[in-house]
C-alpha positions as CSV (number, residue, x, y, z in Angstrom):
1,M,7.0,-38.5,0.9
2,A,6.5,-34.8,1.4
3,A,4.2,-32.9,-0.9
4,T,5.6,-30.4,-3.5
5,Y,4.5,-26.9,-3.1
6,R,2.6,-25.4,-6.0
7,L,1.0,-21.9,-5.9
8,G,-2.4,-22.8,-7.3
9,V,-5.7,-20.8,-7.4
10,T,-6.8,-21.8,-3.9
11,R,-3.5,-20.8,-2.3
12,R,-3.5,-17.5,-4.2
13,L,-7.0,-16.7,-2.9
14,V,-6.0,-17.6,0.6
15,N,-2.9,-15.4,0.3
16,V,-5.0,-12.5,-0.9
17,L,-7.4,-12.9,2.0
18,V,-4.7,-13.3,4.7
19,T,-2.8,-10.3,3.2
20,A,-5.9,-8.1,3.5
21,L,-6.4,-9.2,7.1
22,L,-2.8,-8.6,8.0
23,R,-2.9,-5.1,6.4
24,A,-5.9,-4.4,8.6
25,G,-3.9,-5.6,11.7
26,L,-5.9,-8.8,11.9
27,G,-5.2,-12.4,11.1
28,P,-3.8,-15.6,12.7
29,P,-1.4,-15.2,15.6
30,R,2.3,-15.0,14.8
31,T,1.4,-14.3,11.1
32,Y,2.9,-11.3,9.3
33,L,3.2,-9.9,5.9
34,L,6.8,-10.4,4.9
35,G,8.3,-7.8,2.6
36,V,11.6,-8.2,0.8
37,R,13.2,-6.6,-2.3
38,G,13.4,-8.8,-5.3
39,R,17.0,-9.8,-6.0
40,K,16.7,-9.1,-9.7
41,S,13.7,-6.7,-10.0
42,G,14.4,-4.6,-6.9
43,R,10.6,-4.4,-6.4
44,L,9.2,-4.9,-2.9
45,L,7.5,-8.3,-2.9
46,T,5.2,-9.5,-0.1
47,T,3.9,-12.8,1.2
48,P,2.2,-14.0,4.4
49,V,4.4,-15.9,6.8
50,T,4.0,-17.5,10.2
51,L,6.9,-17.1,12.6
52,V,8.1,-19.4,15.4
53,E,8.3,-17.3,18.6
54,E,9.7,-18.5,21.9
55,G,11.3,-16.7,24.9
56,G,11.5,-13.4,23.1
57,R,13.3,-15.0,20.1
58,R,11.8,-15.3,16.6
59,W,12.5,-17.4,13.6
60,L,11.3,-17.4,10.0
61,V,10.7,-20.8,8.5
62,A,10.3,-21.7,4.8
63,P,7.7,-24.5,4.9
64,Y,7.6,-24.8,1.1
65,G,11.3,-25.0,0.6
66,E,13.5,-22.6,-1.4
67,V,10.7,-20.5,-2.9
68,G,11.2,-16.9,-4.2
69,W,11.1,-15.1,-0.9
70,V,13.8,-17.3,0.5
71,K,16.2,-16.5,-2.3
72,N,15.3,-12.8,-2.1
73,A,15.8,-12.8,1.7
74,R,19.2,-14.5,1.5
75,A,20.3,-11.9,-1.1
76,A,19.0,-8.9,0.9
77,G,20.1,-10.1,4.3
78,R,17.0,-8.4,5.9
79,V,13.2,-8.6,5.8
80,T,10.4,-6.3,6.8
81,L,7.5,-7.8,8.8
82,R,4.2,-5.9,8.8
83,R,0.9,-6.3,10.6
84,G,-1.5,-3.4,10.4
85,R,0.3,-0.1,10.8
86,R,3.3,-1.8,12.6
87,A,6.3,-2.5,10.5
88,E,9.8,-3.7,11.5
89,T,12.9,-4.4,9.5
90,R,15.1,-7.1,10.8
91,R,18.4,-8.6,9.8
92,I,18.3,-12.4,9.2
93,V,20.8,-15.1,9.9
94,E,20.2,-18.5,8.2
95,L,20.6,-21.5,10.6
96,G,22.5,-24.7,10.0
97,P,20.7,-28.1,10.5
98,E,21.7,-28.5,14.1
99,E,20.2,-25.1,15.2
100,A,17.2,-25.4,12.7
101,A,16.0,-28.8,13.9
102,P,14.2,-27.7,17.1
103,V,12.7,-24.7,15.4
104,L,11.4,-26.9,12.6
105,K,9.9,-29.2,15.2
106,R,8.1,-26.3,16.9
107,Y,6.9,-25.0,13.5
108,V,5.5,-28.4,12.4
109,T,3.8,-28.9,15.8
110,G,2.1,-25.5,15.7
111,N,1.2,-25.2,12.0
112,P,-0.8,-28.2,10.8
113,I,-1.6,-26.7,7.5
114,T,2.0,-27.0,6.3
115,R,2.6,-30.5,7.6
116,P,2.1,-32.2,4.2
117,F,5.3,-30.5,3.0
118,F,7.4,-32.1,5.6
119,D,8.5,-35.8,6.0
120,A,8.9,-35.2,9.7
121,R,5.9,-35.2,12.0
122,P,5.4,-33.5,15.4
123,S,6.3,-36.8,17.1
124,S,9.5,-37.2,15.1
125,D,12.8,-36.9,16.9
126,L,15.3,-34.1,16.3
127,A,17.5,-36.2,14.1
128,T,14.6,-36.5,11.6
129,F,14.2,-32.7,11.7
130,R,18.0,-32.2,11.2
131,A,17.6,-34.3,8.0
132,E,14.7,-32.2,7.0
133,A,16.5,-28.9,7.6
134,P,18.3,-28.5,4.1
135,R,14.8,-28.6,2.4
136,H,13.3,-26.0,4.7
137,P,15.5,-23.0,5.4
138,V,15.2,-21.4,8.8
139,F,16.3,-17.8,9.6
140,R,16.8,-16.2,13.0
141,L,15.5,-12.7,13.2
142,E,18.1,-10.3,14.7
């Protein structure tokens, strides 16, 4: 059974550290500071995210499920990715389970820290990831 995400003290501290690194242009590879306007408040909200990148294409995965940034991104239809002084705004398209499955497999394989939040494992077949897709939204960056 997959773990349920809770934003505790430890995760908040890690997010503060990673956010500071990303603002300085440092941090883990493929990790960006995601910015999206709050669907109710209109304020710019940020959180660190790790993308899946392959063949010049990029996807944004929600490893913790339908958390706030997911709902805000759906409402806005676009997100801003920042790393250091570089910032880019991209339109997003949410994928269905069939398209999301191989992306989720790549994500779980490359991001061991989030594996407890998935029932699927890197060795699982694509059918297992298709079943997982409704719980972990995937967005293609346009």
